[in-house]
C-alpha positions as CSV (number, residue, x, y, z in Angstrom):
1,M,6.5,10.4,4.9
2,A,6.2,8.9,8.4
3,G,6.4,5.4,6.9
4,N,9.6,6.3,5.0
5,L,11.2,7.8,8.0
6,Y,10.3,4.7,10.1
7,Y,11.8,2.3,7.5
8,A,15.0,4.4,7.3
9,Y,15.2,4.2,11.1
10,M,14.8,0.5,11.1
11,A,17.4,0.1,8.4
12,S,19.8,2.2,10.4
13,R,19.2,0.0,13.5
14,L,19.8,-3.1,11.5
15,A,23.0,-1.7,10.0
16,K,24.3,-0.9,13.5
17,K,23.2,-4.3,14.9
18,E,24.9,-6.3,12.2
19,N,27.8,-3.9,11.7
20,R,27.1,-3.4,8.0
21,S,27.0,-0.5,5.7
22,D,25.1,-2.0,2.9
23,V,21.6,-1.9,4.5
24,T,18.9,0.0,2.7
25,A,15.2,0.8,3.4
26,L,12.5,0.1,0.9
27,S,10.3,3.1,0.1
28,Y,6.9,3.1,1.7
29,G,4.0,4.2,-0.4
30,V,1.6,3.4,-3.3
31,S,2.5,0.3,-5.3
32,T,1.5,0.8,-8.9
33,P,0.9,-2.9,-9.7
34,V,-1.3,-3.2,-6.6
35,M,-3.2,-0.1,-7.7
36,F,-4.0,-1.7,-11.1
37,V,-5.2,-5.0,-9.4
38,F,-7.3,-3.0,-7.0
39,L,-8.8,-0.8,-9.8
40,F,-9.6,-3.7,-12.1
41,G,-10.3,-6.3,-9.5
42,V,-12.4,-4.4,-7.0
43,L,-13.4,-0.9,-8.1
44,A,-14.4,-1.7,-11.8
45,P,-16.5,-4.8,-10.9
46,A,-18.2,-2.9,-8.0
47,L,-19.1,-0.1,-10.4
48,A,-20.3,-2.6,-13.1
49,I,-22.5,-4.5,-10.6
50,T,-24.0,-1.5,-8.8
51,N,-23.9,1.1,-11.5
52,D,-23.4,3.6,-8.7
53,P,-20.1,5.4,-8.4
54,D,-20.6,6.4,-4.8
55,L,-21.4,2.9,-3.7
56,A,-18.5,1.5,-5.7
57,W,-16.2,3.9,-4.0
58,K,-17.5,2.9,-0.6
59,I,-17.0,-0.8,-1.5
60,A,-13.5,-0.1,-2.6
61,V,-12.7,1.8,0.7
62,A,-14.2,-1.1,2.7
63,A,-12.0,-3.5,0.7
64,A,-8.9,-1.4,1.2
65,L,-9.5,-1.2,5.0
66,S,-10.2,-4.9,5.3
67,A,-7.2,-6.0,3.2
68,D,-4.7,-5.1,6.0
């Protein structure tokens, strides 16, 4: 929710700066296509290689934190 509020604030600032009324803010949150890529590109291979769900989850968390 904080991300959405921040983006709305930034859109409001841009609208005022450029004297426009057609500025919008993109929603901030989970991207479904990215989730499928992550699931089938990171989590599933990690599980297939390690055969350990806990270790696969830890690998996925590490990948998610290092992606930013």
